[in-house]
C-alpha positions in Angstrom: 13.4 3.1 3.5 10.6 0.6 3.2 7.9 3.2 3.5 9.7 5.1 0.7 9.6 2.0 -1.5 5.9 1.5 -0.8 5.2 5.3 -1.4 6.9 5.0 -4.8 4.6 2.0 -5.6 1.6 4.1 -4.6 2.7 7.0 -6.7 2.9 4.7 -9.7 -0.8 3.9 -9.2 -1.9 7.4 -8.3 -4.4 7.7 -11.2 -6.1 4.5 -10.1 -6.2 5.8 -6.5 -7.7 9.2 -7.5 -10.3 7.5 -9.7 -11.2 5.2 -6.7 -10.4 2.1 -8.8 -8.3 0.7 -5.9 -7.2 1.6 -2.4 -3.8 2.0 -0.7 -4.5 -1.1 1.5 -5.3 -3.2 -1.6 -2.1 -1.9 -3.2 -0.2 -2.7 0.0 -1.3 -6.4 -0.4 -0.3 -6.4 -4.1 3.1 -4.8 -3.4 4.0 -7.1 -0.5 2.9 -10.1 -2.6 5.2 -9.0 -5.4 8.1 -8.4 -3.1 7.6 -11.6 -1.1 7.4 -13.9 -4.1 10.6 -12.7 -5.8 14.2 -12.8 -4.8 15.1 -9.7 -2.8 17.3 -7.3 -4.7 17.8 -4.5 -2.3 17.9 -4.0 1.5 14.3 -3.0 1.8 13.2 -6.2 0.1 15.6 -8.3 2.2 14.1 -6.7 5.4 10.6 -7.5 4.2 11.5 -11.1 3.5 13.1 -11.4 7.0 10.4 -9.6 8.9 7.0 -10.2 7.2 5.1 -13.3 6.5 2.6 -13.2 3.7 0.1 -16.0 3.0 -2.8 -16.3 0.6 -5.3 -19.1 0.2 -7.2 -20.4 -2.8 -10.1 -18.0 -2.2 -7.8 -15.0 -2.5 -7.9 -14.2 1.2 -4.5 -13.2 2.6 -2.8 -12.4 5.9 0.2 -10.2 6.6 2.0 -10.8 9.9 5.2 -9.6 11.4 7.6 -12.5 12.2 9.1 -10.6 15.2 8.4 -7.5 17.3 10.2 -5.4 14.7 8.2 -7.1 11.9 4.9 -6.3 13.7 6.0 -2.7 14.0 6.8 -2.6 10.3 3.4 -4.1 9.3 1.7 -1.6 11.6 3.6 1.3 10.1 2.8 0.1 6.5 -0.9 -0.1 7.4 -0.9 3.3 9.1 0.9 4.8 6.0 -1.7 3.2 3.7 -4.6 4.6 5.7 -2.9 8.0 5.8 -2.4 7.9 2.0 -6.0 6.9 1.6 -7.1 10.0 3.5 -4.8 12.1 1.3 -6.2 10.6 -1.9 -9.7 11.0 -0.7 -9.2 14.7 0.0 -7.7 15.1 -3.5 -10.7 13.2 -5.0 -13.1 15.5 -3.1 -11.2 18.6 -4.3 -11.4 17.3 -7.9 -15.1 16.5 -7.6 -15.8 20.0 -6.1 -14.0 21.7 -8.9 -16.0 19.7 -11.5 -19.2 20.5 -9.7 -18.5 24.2 -9.6 -17.5 24.2 -13.3 -20.9 22.7 -14.2 -22.8 25.3 -12.2 
């Protein structure tokens, strides 16, 4: 459920990802920041509020930590999903680049 919400957020930013303007890990930070700093509206957001601590300092550095064992598992799953999605978008980017290269030849 939470991974599905994050996946939707990634899909909304797919063009930026394919153009290498951002990364899934950067978007994870932005997504969690958005969810944490608003009132939860659905079960996924309520779980994130309960299980994840998000803190950011004046330099823009941030930390994401699970508040419990299940929160740590959730943070780990989100990071693994972000890395997996990054591998996926990188392969798509390579595919697009190769097609462009072969068109020019």
